mmCIF file of the C-alpha atoms, coordinates in Angstrom:
data_MODEL
# 
_entry.id   MODEL 
# 
loop_
_atom_site.group_PDB 
_atom_site.id 
_atom_site.type_symbol 
_atom_site.label_atom_id 
_atom_site.label_alt_id 
_atom_site.label_comp_id 
_atom_site.label_asym_id 
_atom_site.label_entity_id 
_atom_site.label_seq_id 
_atom_site.pdbx_PDB_ins_code 
_atom_site.Cartn_x 
_atom_site.Cartn_y 
_atom_site.Cartn_z 
_atom_site.occupancy 
_atom_site.B_iso_or_equiv 
_atom_site.pdbx_formal_charge 
_atom_site.auth_seq_id 
_atom_site.auth_comp_id 
_atom_site.auth_asym_id 
_atom_site.auth_atom_id 
_atom_site.pdbx_PDB_model_num 
ATOM 1   C CA . MET A 1 1   ? -24.927 53.594 -5.151  1.00 0.00 ? 1   MET A CA 1 
ATOM 2   C CA . PHE A 1 2   ? -21.633 52.478 -6.619  1.00 0.00 ? 2   PHE A CA 1 
ATOM 3   C CA . THR A 1 3   ? -20.362 49.015 -5.741  1.00 0.00 ? 3   THR A CA 1 
ATOM 4   C CA . SER A 1 4   ? -17.083 49.137 -7.666  1.00 0.00 ? 4   SER A CA 1 
ATOM 5   C CA . ILE A 1 5   ? -14.370 51.737 -8.004  1.00 0.00 ? 5   ILE A CA 1 
ATOM 6   C CA . GLU A 1 6   ? -14.148 51.143 -11.747 1.00 0.00 ? 6   GLU A CA 1 
ATOM 7   C CA . SER A 1 7   ? -17.864 51.794 -12.300 1.00 0.00 ? 7   SER A CA 1 
ATOM 8   C CA . PHE A 1 8   ? -17.524 55.105 -10.468 1.00 0.00 ? 8   PHE A CA 1 
ATOM 9   C CA . VAL A 1 9   ? -14.364 56.039 -12.386 1.00 0.00 ? 9   VAL A CA 1 
ATOM 10  C CA . ALA A 1 10  ? -16.089 55.315 -15.713 1.00 0.00 ? 10  ALA A CA 1 
ATOM 11  C CA . GLU A 1 11  ? -19.133 57.446 -14.889 1.00 0.00 ? 11  GLU A CA 1 
ATOM 12  C CA . TRP A 1 12  ? -17.108 60.225 -13.267 1.00 0.00 ? 12  TRP A CA 1 
ATOM 13  C CA . THR A 1 13  ? -14.845 60.386 -16.307 1.00 0.00 ? 13  THR A CA 1 
ATOM 14  C CA . ASN A 1 14  ? -17.828 61.014 -18.606 1.00 0.00 ? 14  ASN A CA 1 
ATOM 15  C CA . GLU A 1 15  ? -19.597 63.491 -16.342 1.00 0.00 ? 15  GLU A CA 1 
ATOM 16  C CA . SER A 1 16  ? -16.469 65.420 -15.398 1.00 0.00 ? 16  SER A CA 1 
ATOM 17  C CA . LYS A 1 17  ? -15.566 65.884 -19.072 1.00 0.00 ? 17  LYS A CA 1 
ATOM 18  C CA . ALA A 1 18  ? -18.955 67.531 -19.610 1.00 0.00 ? 18  ALA A CA 1 
ATOM 19  C CA . THR A 1 19  ? -18.537 69.702 -16.531 1.00 0.00 ? 19  THR A CA 1 
ATOM 20  C CA . GLN A 1 20  ? -15.043 70.687 -17.636 1.00 0.00 ? 20  GLN A CA 1 
ATOM 21  C CA . ARG A 1 21  ? -16.413 71.779 -21.030 1.00 0.00 ? 21  ARG A CA 1 
ATOM 22  C CA . VAL A 1 22  ? -18.958 73.972 -19.255 1.00 0.00 ? 22  VAL A CA 1 
ATOM 23  C CA . LEU A 1 23  ? -16.341 75.503 -16.959 1.00 0.00 ? 23  LEU A CA 1 
ATOM 24  C CA . ASP A 1 24  ? -13.887 76.018 -19.818 1.00 0.00 ? 24  ASP A CA 1 
ATOM 25  C CA . ALA A 1 25  ? -16.569 77.986 -21.709 1.00 0.00 ? 25  ALA A CA 1 
ATOM 26  C CA . LEU A 1 26  ? -16.895 80.601 -18.955 1.00 0.00 ? 26  LEU A CA 1 
ATOM 27  C CA . THR A 1 27  ? -15.383 84.043 -19.321 1.00 0.00 ? 27  THR A CA 1 
ATOM 28  C CA . ASP A 1 28  ? -14.354 86.424 -16.578 1.00 0.00 ? 28  ASP A CA 1 
ATOM 29  C CA . ALA A 1 29  ? -17.140 88.784 -17.669 1.00 0.00 ? 29  ALA A CA 1 
ATOM 30  C CA . SER A 1 30  ? -19.759 86.020 -17.408 1.00 0.00 ? 30  SER A CA 1 
ATOM 31  C CA . LEU A 1 31  ? -19.020 85.084 -13.796 1.00 0.00 ? 31  LEU A CA 1 
ATOM 32  C CA . SER A 1 32  ? -21.407 87.664 -12.343 1.00 0.00 ? 32  SER A CA 1 
ATOM 33  C CA . GLU A 1 33  ? -24.369 86.560 -14.512 1.00 0.00 ? 33  GLU A CA 1 
ATOM 34  C CA . ASN A 1 34  ? -27.348 85.884 -12.311 1.00 0.00 ? 34  ASN A CA 1 
ATOM 35  C CA . ALA A 1 35  ? -31.053 85.411 -12.914 1.00 0.00 ? 35  ALA A CA 1 
ATOM 36  C CA . ASN A 1 36  ? -31.968 86.906 -9.545  1.00 0.00 ? 36  ASN A CA 1 
ATOM 37  C CA . SER A 1 37  ? -29.957 88.620 -6.821  1.00 0.00 ? 37  SER A CA 1 
ATOM 38  C CA . THR A 1 38  ? -31.017 86.025 -4.263  1.00 0.00 ? 38  THR A CA 1 
ATOM 39  C CA . PHE A 1 39  ? -29.419 83.142 -6.208  1.00 0.00 ? 39  PHE A CA 1 
ATOM 40  C CA . ARG A 1 40  ? -25.807 82.177 -6.786  1.00 0.00 ? 40  ARG A CA 1 
ATOM 41  C CA . PRO A 1 41  ? -24.203 83.855 -9.783  1.00 0.00 ? 41  PRO A CA 1 
ATOM 42  C CA . LEU A 1 42  ? -22.608 81.785 -12.535 1.00 0.00 ? 42  LEU A CA 1 
ATOM 43  C CA . GLY A 1 43  ? -19.072 82.039 -11.147 1.00 0.00 ? 43  GLY A CA 1 
ATOM 44  C CA . GLN A 1 44  ? -20.171 81.032 -7.662  1.00 0.00 ? 44  GLN A CA 1 
ATOM 45  C CA . LEU A 1 45  ? -21.932 77.950 -9.043  1.00 0.00 ? 45  LEU A CA 1 
ATOM 46  C CA . GLY A 1 46  ? -18.782 76.948 -10.914 1.00 0.00 ? 46  GLY A CA 1 
ATOM 47  C CA . TRP A 1 47  ? -16.645 77.495 -7.830  1.00 0.00 ? 47  TRP A CA 1 
ATOM 48  C CA . HIS A 1 48  ? -19.097 75.496 -5.724  1.00 0.00 ? 48  HIS A CA 1 
ATOM 49  C CA . ILE A 1 49  ? -18.804 72.550 -8.118  1.00 0.00 ? 49  ILE A CA 1 
ATOM 50  C CA . ALA A 1 50  ? -15.001 72.801 -8.126  1.00 0.00 ? 50  ALA A CA 1 
ATOM 51  C CA . THR A 1 51  ? -14.631 72.961 -4.349  1.00 0.00 ? 51  THR A CA 1 
ATOM 52  C CA . THR A 1 52  ? -17.338 70.485 -3.368  1.00 0.00 ? 52  THR A CA 1 
ATOM 53  C CA . ILE A 1 53  ? -15.302 67.530 -4.653  1.00 0.00 ? 53  ILE A CA 1 
ATOM 54  C CA . HIS A 1 54  ? -12.804 67.916 -1.820  1.00 0.00 ? 54  HIS A CA 1 
ATOM 55  C CA . GLU A 1 55  ? -15.282 69.262 0.721   1.00 0.00 ? 55  GLU A CA 1 
ATOM 56  C CA . MET A 1 56  ? -17.580 66.271 0.345   1.00 0.00 ? 56  MET A CA 1 
ATOM 57  C CA . LEU A 1 57  ? -15.083 63.465 -0.103  1.00 0.00 ? 57  LEU A CA 1 
ATOM 58  C CA . SER A 1 58  ? -12.726 64.600 2.656   1.00 0.00 ? 58  SER A CA 1 
ATOM 59  C CA . ARG A 1 59  ? -15.602 63.725 5.007   1.00 0.00 ? 59  ARG A CA 1 
ATOM 60  C CA . THR A 1 60  ? -15.087 60.074 4.020   1.00 0.00 ? 60  THR A CA 1 
ATOM 61  C CA . GLY A 1 61  ? -11.430 60.180 5.052   1.00 0.00 ? 61  GLY A CA 1 
ATOM 62  C CA . LEU A 1 62  ? -10.204 60.348 1.470   1.00 0.00 ? 62  LEU A CA 1 
ATOM 63  C CA . GLN A 1 63  ? -7.029  62.428 1.353   1.00 0.00 ? 63  GLN A CA 1 
ATOM 64  C CA . PHE A 1 64  ? -6.073  64.667 -1.562  1.00 0.00 ? 64  PHE A CA 1 
ATOM 65  C CA . GLU A 1 65  ? -5.131  68.295 -2.036  1.00 0.00 ? 65  GLU A CA 1 
ATOM 66  C CA . ALA A 1 66  ? -7.806  70.841 -1.192  1.00 0.00 ? 66  ALA A CA 1 
ATOM 67  C CA . PRO A 1 67  ? -8.435  73.772 -3.524  1.00 0.00 ? 67  PRO A CA 1 
ATOM 68  C CA . GLU A 1 68  ? -6.840  77.066 -2.533  1.00 0.00 ? 68  GLU A CA 1 
ATOM 69  C CA . GLY A 1 69  ? -9.132  79.934 -1.657  1.00 0.00 ? 69  GLY A CA 1 
ATOM 70  C CA . ASP A 1 70  ? -12.224 80.446 0.396   1.00 0.00 ? 70  ASP A CA 1 
ATOM 71  C CA . GLU A 1 71  ? -15.875 79.839 -0.381  1.00 0.00 ? 71  GLU A CA 1 
ATOM 72  C CA . HIS A 1 72  ? -16.117 82.969 -2.526  1.00 0.00 ? 72  HIS A CA 1 
ATOM 73  C CA . ALA A 1 73  ? -15.488 82.478 -6.229  1.00 0.00 ? 73  ALA A CA 1 
ATOM 74  C CA . PRO A 1 74  ? -12.376 84.048 -7.707  1.00 0.00 ? 74  PRO A CA 1 
ATOM 75  C CA . ALA A 1 75  ? -12.759 86.658 -10.444 1.00 0.00 ? 75  ALA A CA 1 
ATOM 76  C CA . SER A 1 76  ? -10.989 84.375 -12.927 1.00 0.00 ? 76  SER A CA 1 
ATOM 77  C CA . ALA A 1 77  ? -12.897 81.846 -15.033 1.00 0.00 ? 77  ALA A CA 1 
ATOM 78  C CA . ALA A 1 78  ? -9.611  80.076 -15.789 1.00 0.00 ? 78  ALA A CA 1 
ATOM 79  C CA . LYS A 1 79  ? -8.945  79.679 -12.043 1.00 0.00 ? 79  LYS A CA 1 
ATOM 80  C CA . ILE A 1 80  ? -12.351 78.043 -11.565 1.00 0.00 ? 80  ILE A CA 1 
ATOM 81  C CA . ALA A 1 81  ? -11.820 75.662 -14.499 1.00 0.00 ? 81  ALA A CA 1 
ATOM 82  C CA . ASP A 1 82  ? -8.269  74.812 -13.428 1.00 0.00 ? 82  ASP A CA 1 
ATOM 83  C CA . THR A 1 83  ? -9.344  74.236 -9.818  1.00 0.00 ? 83  THR A CA 1 
ATOM 84  C CA . TYR A 1 84  ? -12.042 71.822 -10.962 1.00 0.00 ? 84  TYR A CA 1 
ATOM 85  C CA . ARG A 1 85  ? -9.571  69.971 -13.209 1.00 0.00 ? 85  ARG A CA 1 
ATOM 86  C CA . ALA A 1 86  ? -7.078  69.571 -10.353 1.00 0.00 ? 86  ALA A CA 1 
ATOM 87  C CA . ALA A 1 87  ? -9.715  68.546 -7.801  1.00 0.00 ? 87  ALA A CA 1 
ATOM 88  C CA . SER A 1 88  ? -11.211 65.972 -10.164 1.00 0.00 ? 88  SER A CA 1 
ATOM 89  C CA . GLN A 1 89  ? -7.842  64.440 -11.010 1.00 0.00 ? 89  GLN A CA 1 
ATOM 90  C CA . GLY A 1 90  ? -6.715  64.477 -7.373  1.00 0.00 ? 90  GLY A CA 1 
ATOM 91  C CA . MET A 1 91  ? -9.919  62.793 -6.239  1.00 0.00 ? 91  MET A CA 1 
ATOM 92  C CA . LEU A 1 92  ? -9.659  60.056 -8.871  1.00 0.00 ? 92  LEU A CA 1 
ATOM 93  C CA . GLU A 1 93  ? -6.048  59.331 -7.958  1.00 0.00 ? 93  GLU A CA 1 
ATOM 94  C CA . ALA A 1 94  ? -6.949  59.221 -4.255  1.00 0.00 ? 94  ALA A CA 1 
ATOM 95  C CA . ILE A 1 95  ? -9.858  56.845 -4.825  1.00 0.00 ? 95  ILE A CA 1 
ATOM 96  C CA . ARG A 1 96  ? -7.737  54.531 -6.974  1.00 0.00 ? 96  ARG A CA 1 
ATOM 97  C CA . THR A 1 97  ? -4.906  54.399 -4.430  1.00 0.00 ? 97  THR A CA 1 
ATOM 98  C CA . GLN A 1 98  ? -6.704  54.685 -1.090  1.00 0.00 ? 98  GLN A CA 1 
ATOM 99  C CA . TRP A 1 99  ? -9.903  52.713 -1.618  1.00 0.00 ? 99  TRP A CA 1 
ATOM 100 C CA . SER A 1 100 ? -10.908 49.274 -2.745  1.00 0.00 ? 100 SER A CA 1 
ATOM 101 C CA . ASP A 1 101 ? -14.414 48.139 -3.686  1.00 0.00 ? 101 ASP A CA 1 
ATOM 102 C CA . GLY A 1 102 ? -15.027 47.129 -0.066  1.00 0.00 ? 102 GLY A CA 1 
ATOM 103 C CA . LYS A 1 103 ? -14.580 50.740 1.066   1.00 0.00 ? 103 LYS A CA 1 
ATOM 104 C CA . LEU A 1 104 ? -17.709 51.671 -0.885  1.00 0.00 ? 104 LEU A CA 1 
ATOM 105 C CA . THR A 1 105 ? -19.945 49.852 1.619   1.00 0.00 ? 105 THR A CA 1 
ATOM 106 C CA . GLU A 1 106 ? -18.430 51.616 4.635   1.00 0.00 ? 106 GLU A CA 1 
ATOM 107 C CA . THR A 1 107 ? -20.351 54.555 6.084   1.00 0.00 ? 107 THR A CA 1 
ATOM 108 C CA . SER A 1 108 ? -19.213 58.080 6.839   1.00 0.00 ? 108 SER A CA 1 
ATOM 109 C CA . ASP A 1 109 ? -20.868 60.988 8.597   1.00 0.00 ? 109 ASP A CA 1 
ATOM 110 C CA . MET A 1 110 ? -22.177 63.195 5.828   1.00 0.00 ? 110 MET A CA 1 
ATOM 111 C CA . TYR A 1 111 ? -23.854 66.332 7.079   1.00 0.00 ? 111 TYR A CA 1 
ATOM 112 C CA . GLY A 1 112 ? -25.268 64.613 10.167  1.00 0.00 ? 112 GLY A CA 1 
ATOM 113 C CA . GLU A 1 113 ? -26.329 61.421 8.378   1.00 0.00 ? 113 GLU A CA 1 
ATOM 114 C CA . GLN A 1 114 ? -24.582 58.116 7.782   1.00 0.00 ? 114 GLN A CA 1 
ATOM 115 C CA . TRP A 1 115 ? -24.033 57.503 4.071   1.00 0.00 ? 115 TRP A CA 1 
ATOM 116 C CA . ARG A 1 116 ? -22.286 54.598 2.454   1.00 0.00 ? 116 ARG A CA 1 
ATOM 117 C CA . ASN A 1 117 ? -19.273 55.810 0.526   1.00 0.00 ? 117 ASN A CA 1 
ATOM 118 C CA . GLY A 1 118 ? -20.731 54.371 -2.685  1.00 0.00 ? 118 GLY A CA 1 
ATOM 119 C CA . MET A 1 119 ? -23.817 56.516 -2.138  1.00 0.00 ? 119 MET A CA 1 
ATOM 120 C CA . THR A 1 120 ? -21.668 59.579 -1.445  1.00 0.00 ? 120 THR A CA 1 
ATOM 121 C CA . LEU A 1 121 ? -20.013 59.107 -4.834  1.00 0.00 ? 121 LEU A CA 1 
ATOM 122 C CA . ARG A 1 122 ? -23.446 58.846 -6.497  1.00 0.00 ? 122 ARG A CA 1 
ATOM 123 C CA . ILE A 1 123 ? -24.625 62.011 -4.747  1.00 0.00 ? 123 ILE A CA 1 
ATOM 124 C CA . LEU A 1 124 ? -21.423 63.836 -5.734  1.00 0.00 ? 124 LEU A CA 1 
ATOM 125 C CA . ILE A 1 125 ? -22.186 63.150 -9.397  1.00 0.00 ? 125 ILE A CA 1 
ATOM 126 C CA . SER A 1 126 ? -25.873 64.056 -9.036  1.00 0.00 ? 126 SER A CA 1 
ATOM 127 C CA . HIS A 1 127 ? -24.940 67.260 -7.215  1.00 0.00 ? 127 HIS A CA 1 
ATOM 128 C CA . GLU A 1 128 ? -22.585 68.212 -10.022 1.00 0.00 ? 128 GLU A CA 1 
ATOM 129 C CA . ILE A 1 129 ? -25.175 67.493 -12.733 1.00 0.00 ? 129 ILE A CA 1 
ATOM 130 C CA . HIS A 1 130 ? -27.751 69.578 -10.832 1.00 0.00 ? 130 HIS A CA 1 
ATOM 131 C CA . HIS A 1 131 ? -25.535 72.649 -10.640 1.00 0.00 ? 131 HIS A CA 1 
ATOM 132 C CA . ARG A 1 132 ? -24.177 72.163 -14.149 1.00 0.00 ? 132 ARG A CA 1 
ATOM 133 C CA . GLY A 1 133 ? -27.765 72.440 -15.399 1.00 0.00 ? 133 GLY A CA 1 
ATOM 134 C CA . GLN A 1 134 ? -28.226 75.698 -13.512 1.00 0.00 ? 134 GLN A CA 1 
ATOM 135 C CA . MET A 1 135 ? -25.011 76.971 -15.063 1.00 0.00 ? 135 MET A CA 1 
ATOM 136 C CA . THR A 1 136 ? -26.132 76.281 -18.621 1.00 0.00 ? 136 THR A CA 1 
ATOM 137 C CA . VAL A 1 137 ? -29.186 78.500 -18.137 1.00 0.00 ? 137 VAL A CA 1 
ATOM 138 C CA . LEU A 1 138 ? -27.027 81.324 -16.789 1.00 0.00 ? 138 LEU A CA 1 
ATOM 139 C CA . MET A 1 139 ? -24.538 80.800 -19.617 1.00 0.00 ? 139 MET A CA 1 
ATOM 140 C CA . ARG A 1 140 ? -27.326 81.398 -22.139 1.00 0.00 ? 140 ARG A CA 1 
ATOM 141 C CA . LEU A 1 141 ? -28.336 84.583 -20.287 1.00 0.00 ? 141 LEU A CA 1 
ATOM 142 C CA . ALA A 1 142 ? -24.689 85.717 -20.414 1.00 0.00 ? 142 ALA A CA 1 
ATOM 143 C CA . GLY A 1 143 ? -24.578 85.147 -24.173 1.00 0.00 ? 143 GLY A CA 1 
ATOM 144 C CA . LEU A 1 144 ? -22.159 82.228 -23.946 1.00 0.00 ? 144 LEU A CA 1 
ATOM 145 C CA . ARG A 1 145 ? -22.310 79.187 -26.151 1.00 0.00 ? 145 ARG A CA 1 
ATOM 146 C CA . VAL A 1 146 ? -23.346 76.173 -24.112 1.00 0.00 ? 146 VAL A CA 1 
ATOM 147 C CA . PRO A 1 147 ? -21.229 73.126 -24.899 1.00 0.00 ? 147 PRO A CA 1 
ATOM 148 C CA . ASP A 1 148 ? -22.844 69.826 -25.778 1.00 0.00 ? 148 ASP A CA 1 
ATOM 149 C CA . ILE A 1 149 ? -23.426 67.689 -22.718 1.00 0.00 ? 149 ILE A CA 1 
ATOM 150 C CA . TYR A 1 150 ? -25.744 64.798 -23.586 1.00 0.00 ? 150 TYR A CA 1 
ATOM 151 C CA . GLY A 1 151 ? -26.270 65.724 -27.201 1.00 0.00 ? 151 GLY A CA 1 
ATOM 152 C CA . PRO A 1 152 ? -26.012 68.553 -29.675 1.00 0.00 ? 152 PRO A CA 1 
ATOM 153 C CA . THR A 1 153 ? -26.896 72.086 -28.699 1.00 0.00 ? 153 THR A CA 1 
ATOM 154 C CA . ARG A 1 154 ? -28.977 74.419 -30.822 1.00 0.00 ? 154 ARG A CA 1 
ATOM 155 C CA . GLU A 1 155 ? -25.788 75.885 -32.262 1.00 0.00 ? 155 GLU A CA 1 
ATOM 156 C CA . ASP A 1 156 ? -24.520 72.406 -33.147 1.00 0.00 ? 156 ASP A CA 1 
ATOM 157 C CA . TRP A 1 157 ? -27.706 71.706 -35.084 1.00 0.00 ? 157 TRP A CA 1 
ATOM 158 C CA . VAL A 1 158 ? -27.473 74.985 -36.990 1.00 0.00 ? 158 VAL A CA 1 
ATOM 159 C CA . GLU A 1 159 ? -23.796 74.386 -37.843 1.00 0.00 ? 159 GLU A CA 1 
ATOM 160 C CA . ARG A 1 160 ? -24.769 70.989 -39.252 1.00 0.00 ? 160 ARG A CA 1 
ATOM 161 C CA . GLY A 1 161 ? -27.300 72.685 -41.523 1.00 0.00 ? 161 GLY A CA 1 
ATOM 162 C CA . MET A 1 162 ? -30.266 71.276 -39.623 1.00 0.00 ? 162 MET A CA 1 
ATOM 163 C CA . GLN A 1 163 ? -33.320 73.078 -38.326 1.00 0.00 ? 163 GLN A CA 1 
ATOM 164 C CA . PRO A 1 164 ? -33.370 72.888 -34.510 1.00 0.00 ? 164 PRO A CA 1 
ATOM 165 C CA . LEU A 1 165 ? -36.669 71.777 -33.044 1.00 0.00 ? 165 LEU A CA 1 
ATOM 166 C CA . VAL A 1 166 ? -38.408 74.310 -30.853 1.00 0.00 ? 166 VAL A CA 1 
# 
């Protein structure tokens, strides 16, 4: 649970940069990649990440612009990446101007439960990391290069002239 706005902003800034790199690496052709027809395809996962920022935090009373569109992913990878970028920036601006550290201890109804706002912010980041991980697997299946997130990728190692570990 976050207890200060600045600690959230610092962590969100790092995590959202990684997510943005993943979303920016998508192509229109890759959006339908799916490991199984009963799971969300790559584009739908990206769209879910992009739209959840507003969907989740609007439940706390935070006010910022909602993404345009419905729950179905657009056919444009650029639209998904741009929507995420705008939602992330809008959310950060709203938190900085509408909340103080004290607001983080207040509770909001989140899906039928009472969560402290600081916990909601923690869950938002964890939720994003969870789906970002799913996306990297589908990106590999689609033949896309996965960007570095917490360290070099296999391709990064090879480009550096190093033997990747198996």
